C-alpha positions as CSV (number, residue, x, y, z in Angstrom):
1,M,0.0,0.0,0.0
2,Y,2.8,2.4,1.0
3,V,4.8,1.8,-2.2
4,C,1.7,2.2,-4.3
5,S,1.0,5.6,-2.6
6,I,4.5,6.8,-3.4
7,K,4.2,5.7,-7.0
8,H,0.9,7.6,-7.4
9,F,2.5,10.7,-5.7
10,F,5.3,10.8,-8.3
11,M,2.9,10.1,-11.2
12,D,0.7,12.9,-10.0
13,K,3.6,15.2,-9.6
14,E,4.8,14.5,-13.2
15,K,1.2,14.9,-14.5
16,I,1.0,18.3,-12.8
17,K,4.3,19.3,-14.2
18,R,3.2,18.3,-17.8
19,R,0.0,20.3,-17.4
20,L,1.9,23.3,-16.2
21,I,4.3,23.2,-19.2
22,L,1.3,22.8,-21.6
23,S,-0.4,25.7,-19.9
24,L,2.7,27.9,-20.2
25,I,3.0,27.0,-23.9
26,K,-0.6,27.8,-24.5
27,D,-0.3,31.2,-22.7
28,D,2.9,32.0,-24.6
29,L,1.1,31.2,-28.0
30,I,-1.9,33.4,-27.1
31,N,0.4,36.2,-26.0
32,S,2.5,36.0,-29.1
33,K,-0.6,36.0,-31.3
34,L,-1.8,39.2,-29.5
35,V,1.6,40.9,-29.9
36,N,1.8,40.0,-33.6
37,S,-1.8,41.1,-34.2
38,L,-1.1,44.5,-32.6
39,G,2.0,44.7,-34.8
40,D,-0.1,44.1,-37.8
41,I,-2.2,47.2,-37.1
42,G,0.8,49.3,-36.4
43,I,1.2,49.1,-32.6
44,N,4.7,48.1,-31.5
45,A,4.1,45.7,-28.6
46,D,7.4,43.7,-28.7
47,D,8.1,44.6,-25.1
48,Y,5.1,42.6,-24.0
49,L,6.3,39.2,-25.1
50,L,6.4,36.9,-22.2
51,H,9.5,34.7,-23.2
52,L,8.0,31.7,-21.5
53,S,9.9,29.3,-23.7
54,D,12.9,29.7,-21.4
55,T,10.7,28.6,-18.4
56,N,9.3,25.7,-20.4
57,F,12.8,24.5,-21.4
58,K,13.9,24.6,-17.7
59,L,10.8,22.7,-16.5
60,S,11.2,20.2,-19.3
61,K,14.9,19.8,-18.5
62,I,15.8,20.6,-22.1
63,P,19.3,22.3,-22.2
64,D,19.5,25.8,-23.5
65,T,21.6,25.7,-26.6
66,Q,23.0,29.1,-26.1
67,T,24.4,28.3,-22.7
68,S,25.1,24.6,-22.9
69,K,28.6,23.4,-23.7
70,R,29.0,21.6,-27.0
């Protein structure tokens, strides 16, 4: 019973992490679409990009190619 509970705890933790990453990706896409649409009508909103991809890479444990050693 105890081992099963630990297994479910870690599975739930990973599931929550995946949902968080997907939510951040969705938010970043929505924000990028808004910023690009504002740019299409002549409003410069580049300062409002969220840059959530850095956070997503860190949460996904994907190395940043700009800082990783080759």
